[in-house]
C-alpha positions in Angstrom: 0.0 0.0 0.0 2.8 2.4 0.9 4.4 1.7 -2.5 1.2 2.6 -4.4 0.6 5.7 -2.3 4.2 6.9 -2.9 4.0 6.2 -6.6 0.7 7.9 -7.0 1.8 11.0 -5.1 5.0 11.2 -7.2 3.1 10.9 -10.5 0.5 13.5 -9.4 3.0 16.3 -8.9 2.3 19.3 -11.1 4.8 20.4 -13.7 5.2 23.7 -11.8 7.0 21.7 -9.1 10.0 21.5 -11.4 10.5 25.3 -11.7 13.5 27.3 -10.6 16.1 25.3 -12.6 15.6 22.1 -10.7 16.0 18.8 -12.6 12.6 18.1 -14.1 12.7 15.9 -17.1 14.9 13.7 -19.1 17.4 15.7 -21.3 16.5 15.6 -25.0 19.1 16.6 -27.6 21.0 14.8 -30.3 23.3 12.0 -29.1 26.9 12.4 -29.7 29.4 9.6 -29.7 31.9 9.2 -26.8 34.4 12.0 -26.7 32.0 14.5 -28.2 29.4 17.0 -26.9 26.5 18.7 -28.5 27.3 22.4 -29.2 24.0 24.3 -29.5 25.6 27.3 -31.1 26.8 25.2 -34.1 24.1 22.5 -33.8 26.8 19.9 -34.2 28.7 17.3 -32.1 32.1 18.7 -31.3 35.2 17.3 -29.5 34.7 17.6 -25.8 37.8 19.9 -25.8 36.9 21.9 -28.9 33.5 23.2 -28.0 32.1 26.7 -27.2 29.8 25.6 -24.4 29.1 27.9 -21.5 29.2 26.4 -17.9 25.4 26.1 -17.9 25.5 24.3 -21.3 28.3 22.0 -20.0 26.1 21.3 -17.0 23.2 20.3 -19.3 25.5 18.2 -21.4 26.7 16.4 -18.2 23.1 15.7 -17.4 22.5 14.3 -20.9 25.5 12.1 -20.7 24.7 10.9 -17.2 21.1 10.1 -18.3 22.4 7.6 -20.9 25.0 6.1 -18.6 28.1 7.9 -20.1 29.5 8.6 -16.7 33.2 8.7 -17.7 32.4 11.2 -20.5 30.4 13.3 -18.0 33.3 13.3 -15.6 35.6 14.5 -18.4 33.3 17.5 -18.9 33.0 18.1 -15.2 36.8 18.5 -15.1 36.2 21.6 -17.4 33.8 23.1 -15.0 34.5 25.2 -11.9 35.7 22.7 -9.3 34.1 24.6 -6.4 30.6 24.9 -8.0 28.0 22.9 -6.1 26.5 21.6 -9.3 29.9 20.2 -10.4 30.3 18.6 -7.0 26.8 17.2 -7.1 27.3 15.6 -10.5 30.8 14.3 -9.5 28.9 12.6 -6.7 26.2 11.3 -9.0 28.5 9.9 -11.6 30.7 8.3 -8.9 27.7 6.7 -7.2 26.4 5.3 -10.5 29.9 3.9 -11.2 29.9 2.1 -7.8 32.2 4.5 -5.9 29.7 5.2 -3.1 32.2 6.6 -0.6 33.7 9.0 -3.1 30.2 10.0 -4.1 29.2 10.8 -0.5 32.3 13.0 -0.1 31.3 15.0 -3.2 27.7 15.4 -2.0 29.0 16.6 1.4 31.2 19.1 -0.4 28.3 20.3 -2.5 26.2 20.8 0.6 29.0 22.6 2.4 29.0 25.1 -0.5 25.2 25.3 -0.8 23.1 23.7 2.0 20.0 24.4 -0.1 21.1 22.2 -3.0 18.1 19.9 -2.8 19.3 17.9 -5.8 22.5 16.9 -4.0 20.4 16.0 -1.0 18.1 13.8 -3.1 21.0 12.0 -4.8 22.7 11.6 -1.4 19.5 10.3 0.1 19.1 7.8 -2.7 22.6 6.6 -2.1 21.6 6.1 1.6 18.5 4.1 0.4 20.7 1.9 -1.8 23.0 1.2 1.2 20.0 0.5 3.5 20.5 3.6 5.6 16.9 4.7 5.7 17.3 7.0 8.7 20.0 9.0 6.9 17.8 9.1 3.8 14.9 10.4 5.9 17.2 13.1 7.3 17.9 14.3 3.8 14.2 14.2 3.0 13.6 16.5 6.0 16.4 18.8 4.9 14.9 19.0 1.3 11.6 20.1 2.8 13.3 22.5 5.2 15.0 24.2 2.2 11.7 24.8 0.4 11.9 21.6 -1.6 8.4 20.2 -0.8 6.6 19.3 -4.0 9.8 19.2 -6.1 11.3 16.3 -8.1 14.0 16.0 -5.4 11.5 15.5 -2.7 9.2 13.1 -4.7 12.1 11.0 -6.0 13.6 10.5 -2.5 10.3 10.0 -0.9 9.5 7.3 -3.5 12.9 5.7 -3.0 12.4 5.5 0.7 8.9 4.0 0.3 9.9 1.5 -2.4 13.6 0.8 -1.8 14.2 1.6 -5.5 16.3 4.6 -6.4 15.7 6.8 -9.5 17.9 9.0 -11.6 15.6 11.5 -13.1 
């Protein structure tokens, strides 16, 4: 019953819950082969080192690569982003967690949260890592923190709440 309730609540969230730049949907753009990124200004795949992408565009490309499981390529792009940016740290955590480096991932999430305690995406991903490790009380603490940082009704809250209820983590 808890599983059905959590799933129905997560599916019923309005699209407005994903405003303010929070992750809301799966990235959609042309797929580039490994070692290349999509450059919107030229509308072509370019070498990951020969692009004209801004930091925000790099961030979106990292999301796209991560979505399709290209974690190493995503980490190559993250190396080109500001190392102290909480988004960079969050995705270094995410890619490491997905590659099985849980301890390293948790360190990156902690660094992201030290930079920006209101980074609800880092909290959601960290919480999902806790769920995967069976540390439900730690995941619940991240859920409380998401809500305390105005994250109620967001993808971050819904995904972590569902992961806690079902034991299954989600990426997007």
